[in-house]
C-alpha positions as CSV (number, residue, x, y, z in Angstrom):
1,M,-15.8,-0.9,5.4
2,K,-15.8,2.8,4.0
3,W,-13.5,2.9,7.1
4,L,-10.6,0.4,6.2
5,N,-10.8,2.2,2.8
6,L,-10.8,5.4,4.0
7,S,-6.8,4.8,6.3
8,L,-5.7,3.7,2.4
9,L,-5.8,7.9,1.8
10,I,-2.6,7.5,4.5
11,L,-1.6,4.1,4.0
12,L,-1.1,4.1,0.4
13,P,1.5,7.8,0.5
14,L,3.6,6.1,3.6
15,S,3.9,2.9,1.9
16,W,5.5,5.9,-1.3
17,F,8.3,6.5,1.5
18,A,8.8,3.0,3.2
19,P,11.5,0.5,2.2
20,L,11.4,-1.6,-1.0
21,M,14.6,-2.8,-0.6
22,R,17.8,-2.7,-0.2
23,A,20.2,-2.6,-2.8
24,G,24.7,-1.7,-3.4
25,L,26.5,-2.8,-6.2
26,L,29.0,-5.6,-3.7
27,P,27.8,-7.8,-0.5
28,L,31.0,-6.1,1.5
29,F,29.4,-2.3,0.8
30,G,26.5,-1.4,2.6
31,L,23.0,-1.5,1.4
32,D,21.6,1.9,0.6
33,E,17.4,1.4,0.8
34,I,15.3,2.0,-1.9
35,S,11.8,3.9,-1.4
36,V,8.7,4.5,-4.8
37,M,9.8,8.3,-3.8
38,T,13.7,7.9,-4.0
39,G,12.5,5.7,-7.4
40,L,11.2,7.6,-9.1
41,Q,13.7,10.5,-7.8
42,S,16.4,8.5,-9.9
43,L,14.4,7.5,-12.6
44,W,13.0,11.3,-13.4
45,S,16.3,12.5,-13.9
46,S,17.7,8.7,-16.2
47,D,14.3,7.9,-17.4
48,P,12.2,10.1,-17.6
49,V,9.6,8.5,-19.5
50,L,9.5,5.0,-17.2
51,A,9.1,7.5,-14.7
52,L,6.1,8.3,-15.8
53,L,4.7,5.4,-16.2
54,V,5.2,4.4,-12.3
55,T,4.6,7.7,-11.1
56,L,1.6,6.1,-13.6
57,L,1.0,3.0,-11.7
58,A,2.3,3.5,-8.1
59,V,0.7,6.7,-6.8
60,F,-1.7,7.9,-9.3
61,A,-3.6,5.1,-10.0
62,P,-4.7,3.4,-6.4
63,L,-4.8,6.8,-4.8
64,A,-7.6,7.8,-7.3
65,K,-9.1,3.8,-6.8
66,V,-9.3,4.8,-3.5
67,A,-10.7,8.1,-3.4
68,G,-13.3,6.8,-6.4
69,L,-14.4,3.9,-4.2
70,A,-14.4,6.1,-1.2
71,L,-17.2,8.8,-3.4
72,V,-19.1,5.9,-4.3
73,D,-18.7,4.5,-0.5
74,F,-19.8,8.0,0.4
75,G,-23.3,8.2,-2.3
76,L,-21.2,11.0,-4.0
77,L,-20.5,9.2,-7.4
78,L,-22.4,5.8,-9.1
79,P,-22.3,2.3,-8.2
80,R,-21.4,1.7,-12.4
81,V,-17.8,3.4,-12.0
82,L,-16.9,0.2,-10.4
83,P,-15.7,-2.3,-12.6
84,A,-13.1,1.3,-14.0
85,L,-12.2,1.5,-11.0
86,H,-11.1,-2.1,-10.4
87,L,-9.6,-1.7,-13.4
88,L,-7.6,1.1,-12.3
89,G,-6.4,-1.8,-8.8
90,R,-5.2,-3.7,-11.1
91,L,-3.4,-1.4,-13.2
92,A,-1.8,0.1,-9.4
93,M,-0.9,-3.8,-8.9
94,A,1.4,-4.3,-12.0
95,D,3.6,-1.6,-10.5
96,V,3.8,-4.6,-7.8
97,F,4.6,-6.9,-10.5
98,L,7.4,-4.2,-12.1
99,I,9.2,-3.4,-8.6
100,A,9.8,-7.8,-7.9
101,L,10.9,-8.0,-11.9
102,Y,13.4,-5.7,-11.3
103,I,14.7,-7.2,-7.8
104,V,14.4,-10.8,-9.7
105,I,16.6,-9.4,-12.4
106,A,19.2,-8.3,-10.6
107,K,19.8,-10.9,-8.5
108,G,19.8,-13.0,-11.6
109,I,23.1,-10.3,-13.1
110,G,24.8,-11.0,-9.7
111,L,26.4,-7.7,-9.2
112,A,24.0,-6.5,-6.9
113,T,23.4,-7.5,-3.6
114,I,19.5,-7.6,-3.5
115,E,17.4,-7.9,-0.3
116,T,13.3,-7.6,0.2
117,A,12.0,-4.8,3.4
118,W,9.1,-4.7,5.0
119,G,7.7,-1.5,2.4
120,L,6.9,-4.0,-0.1
121,Y,5.0,-6.5,2.3
122,F,3.7,-3.4,3.5
123,F,2.4,-1.0,0.3
124,T,1.2,-4.4,-1.5
125,A,-0.6,-4.6,1.0
126,C,-2.2,-1.3,0.2
127,I,-2.6,-2.2,-3.8
128,L,-4.2,-6.0,-2.4
129,A,-6.7,-4.0,0.3
130,S,-7.5,-2.1,-2.0
131,L,-8.4,-4.5,-5.2
132,A,-10.4,-6.4,-1.7
133,L,-12.1,-3.2,-1.3
134,S,-13.6,-2.6,-4.5
135,W,-13.9,-6.5,-5.6
136,H,-16.6,-6.4,-2.2
137,A,-17.9,-2.9,-3.2
138,E,-19.2,-4.0,-7.2
139,H,-20.0,-7.3,-5.1
140,L,-22.5,-5.7,-3.3
141,A,-23.7,-3.7,-6.7
142,G,-24.4,-6.2,-8.1
143,Q,-26.6,-7.4,-5.2
144,R,-28.6,-4.3,-5.4
145,P,-31.8,-3.8,-6.3
C-alpha cells in the first residue's frame, strides 16, 4: 500500500496538467481544454482569493496528505496524525466538487459548451485513491495494540 501511496506523488502532479474539461462560448467554435493549472493561471489574474483557495484545495492539500501518509508508512511520523491527514484528503475532494459544480452551472446557463474530459476522472481517481489509502492506514492503526 505504501508504494501505491508513493505513486500518487507522481500521479497527482500529472493530474493537474490533464484536461478537466473542454469549454467554448458556442458549440460552433473550437473548445479550449482547461486543466487545474490553466484554471489556476487564469484565476490568479482575475480573482486571487479564489485562486488561493483552489491552490490550497487542489495542489497543497492532496500533496501534503500523500506526503504525510508516506511518512507514516515509513515510520517517520506517528500514526496519531492520520485523522488530520484524512481531513486533508476531504479538503482535496472539495475541489473536485467545486469543479463539478462549475460544470453544472455553466451547462445550466446555456451560453457555453462544456464537456468533461478524461483529466477530471483522473484527478478524481487520484483523490479517491488517496482517501482510500488514508482510511486503510487509519483502520490498520486502530488494530495495532
